[in-house]
N, C-alpha and C positions, 0 to 999 in steps of 0.2 A: 282535521280531515276525518271524516267518517269512511267506515269500510266500504261504502258504496261509492265514494266519489272517486273518479279515476284521476290518476296523476301520480307523481313521484313524491315520496317523503323528501322534505328538504334536507334532512341529514343525509339521505341516501345520495342525493345529488351532490352534496358538499364533498362527501367521501370519493366519489367519482371523479369530480373536478381536481381535488388534491392528487389522486393518482396520476392524472393527466399533466398536472402542474410539475410533479416529479420528473416526468419524462422531457418535459419542455424547458424547465428552468434549471433542474440539478445536472451535473456533469454525469457522464457515464463512468463506472458500470452503474447501471439502473437496477434497483432492487426488484421492482416489479415494471414490466413494459405493457402499459394498459392505455391504449387510446379508444378502445371499443366503447368504455363506459362514458367518455365524453361524446362519442357520437350518438349513443342512446339518450343522454341527458339533453343534448341539443339547445345549451345554455344561451346561444346567440354570440354574436362576435365580441361584445365587450365583456366577456366572462372574467378574464384576468384583471379586470378594474374593479371587481368585487372587493370590498374591505377584507372579507374572509379568504381572499386568494392573495393577499400581499406576500411576496416571495421571501421576504426576511422574516416577518412577523409568525409565519406559519412553518417555518424551516423544520422545527422540532415535532410539530404536529404531523405534518405529512411525512416526515421520516418514519413516525410511529405507525401511521396508517398502512405505508407500504410494506414496512416489516411485519406487521400482522399478517397481511395478506400473503406475504411470501411464506412466512412459517407456516401458515394453515395449509396452503398448497403444498409445500414440501412434505408436510406431515401426511397429507392425504396420499401423495404420490409413493411416499415410504411404506404406508400401510396397504395400499393396493398392491405393492410388490409382494407383500407377505400374505396376499389373498383376500384383503377385505374389498368388497365389491360394491357396497353401499355408502354414498356420500350425501349426508343431510345438511343444507344450508338454511338455518333459522334466521328468519328476518333478512331474506337474501338480498332485498333492495335492489341495487344495480350491479350486483355480482356478475362479473363476466368470465368466471372460470370456463363455463361451457362453450364460449365462444372462442377464447384465446386458446384453451388446453384440450380441444376437441380431439385432435389426433391422440393426445396422451390419454385421455379418457376412452376413447375406442380401442386403444392398445391393450389397456389395463382391464377391459371389460367393466368399467364403472356403470352404475346406475346413479344418477344424480337427482336429487329432490330438492328443488327450490321452494322454500315455505315462507308465505308472506301474506299480508291481508288483501284482500280481493281487489280493491281499488287499484293501489299501486302496482301489482302484479299484471292486471289486466292492461294498464297503461304500458308497462314494460314488453308486454307481448306484442302489443300494437307497433310499438317502437322497432322491435326486432323485425317484424313483418315489413314495416315501411323501409328497413335499411337492407333488406333481401337476407336477412341472416336466418338460415333455417333452423328449425327446431329439431335436434337429432332425436331418434327414437328412444334413446337412453336417458333423455332429460325429462323429468316429470315436473309439472307445475302444480303446486299444492297450495289452492287459495284457502286461508282459514282466518276464523275469528280466535285470537289468541285468548280470548276470555271464555271460549267455548271448548268443545271436544276436539282440539286441534290434533292432538296424538293420534285419535281415531280416524281423522281425515287423511292423515299421513300414511297410516297402515292400508286405508282403503285406496291409496295411491299406488300401493304395490311394496311398501317397505316390508321386508320379511324380518320380524322380530327374533326369529330363530337363528338368523345369520348375523354376523358382526357387522358394524356399520361406524363410520367416523361421523359425528355430528359436530358442526361448526357454529358457534355463535358469537359473531363479532359486533361490537358496539351496542350491545342489548341490555347487559345486565344493570347499567346504571338507571334504566327505566323502570325496574322491577323491584318490588318489596323483597325482603328477604324471604318471605313465605313463598312468593312466586320463584323466586331462584331455588329455593330448595325444592319446589315441586318439579320443576324442570329438571333439576339434577337425578330426582328419584326416577322420573321417567326414562331418562337415558341410561341410568344405572341399571334399569330392568332389561336392558337389551342383552343380546347374546355375549358371553364370554368373548374377550378379543375385540370388544368395541371401544372406542375412544371419544370422548368428548373433550373439544377445546374451546374455551371462551375466553374473551377479554373481560377485564374489570378496571374501574376507574379507582385509583388510590385517593385517600383523603387529600384536601388541597395542601395541608401543611408537609405532605410526603413529597411533594412535587418540587421540582427545581425552582428555587426563589424567581427567577426571570420568567418561569412559566406559570406562576400562580395567578397573576392578574388574568392572562388569556383563560385559564380555566374557570376563573369567576365569571368572566364576560360570557363564557360558553354556558355556564349554569344559568345565568340572568336571561340569556336568549332561549334556551331551552324552556324555562319557566314562562317566559312571555309567550312562547308558541303553544302552551298547554301540555307540554310533555317534559316535565320537570325530572332532574336528575334525583332519584330517590335513595340510591345504594352505592356506598364507597366501601372498598374492603382494603384490608391488609392482607398479605399472603397467608398468614397462620390461620386466622379465622376462616378465611374460604377454603382452605385445603381441609380444615376440621369439618366444615359444612358438607364438603364433597364426600368424605369418608363416612360422615353420618348417614347421608343418602344413599350408601351402599357401594361406591366406588372402591376397588380393591386397592389402587394406588392414586395418588394425586400429586402433581409437582408444579412448582412456580417457575415460570419462564419471565426473567426479569427484563427490563430494558438494557441491562448490562450485557446480558445473555445475547439479546438480539444485535446490540452493537458489535460484539465480538463476532457473531456469525455473519453478519451482512454488511458491516460498515468499517471494519478494520484497516483496510488500505486506502481508505478515502483521504484525500488532502485537502477537502474543502470544509471539513469540521461538521459535515451532516451526521446527525445521530438521533436516535429516538429519545422521547422523554419519558420519564418515570410515571408520567401522569396515567398511562394505560399500559397495563401489562396482561399477561396470559396466564392461564391455568389448564393444564393437561391432566385429566382424569382417566383411568382405564377400569374397564369391567372385568 
């Protein structure tokens, strides 16, 4: 899909549907309650029959998806309570924080910047309008070409580099070369002290639970066939080193086990996240 072609990214739709599937197929308590993404995606009545929506086969994948979303939003709220007022969502896709957490964002005085390619972002704005979901004044849409000066576009949209921010990038690093990952790290590390970067990363296939490895390989083949291959896999140590080399003061790994302990401890249905995708939190 070119930057000019309107329409959602297939991966963004899939994530939105997995979040909805969690709400519909998994027992409460739900890690994230998000039906707004499903409404935006508007996939049609048969969406639950899609092969990638198989309830059993995708159990651990959707657990990872909702866990990463909850972790990021908890972190944003925690930092906002400490005075951070800027929240940047890189590769926002069908993120629904601004719709679901509008009262919290207003209470905390947040400015939210959704950064994405022009075509998908324009499509999302059209869907929001069609659903009667108003865009609050504190939400800024920033259409960018990620191969150009997207950081400059973010500043032009009102990001204050002299004030701390939390920057989130979920489901992006696997599509970037190590040079591109390093460049993004350096940009964020140049923000004001007190800023935080939270990003997900894919682990190598051999690090993933044996029962999940075939599914990851299928995802890799699908991404390659779609022209968006996975090019970067990391183990925590080297990624932490990359973050520190980029200028972050501290960096820590948030494992699937950490997420399980935090959000899934009392569950009786066995739902838990996979090691396939984990998180890095780096601070300026």
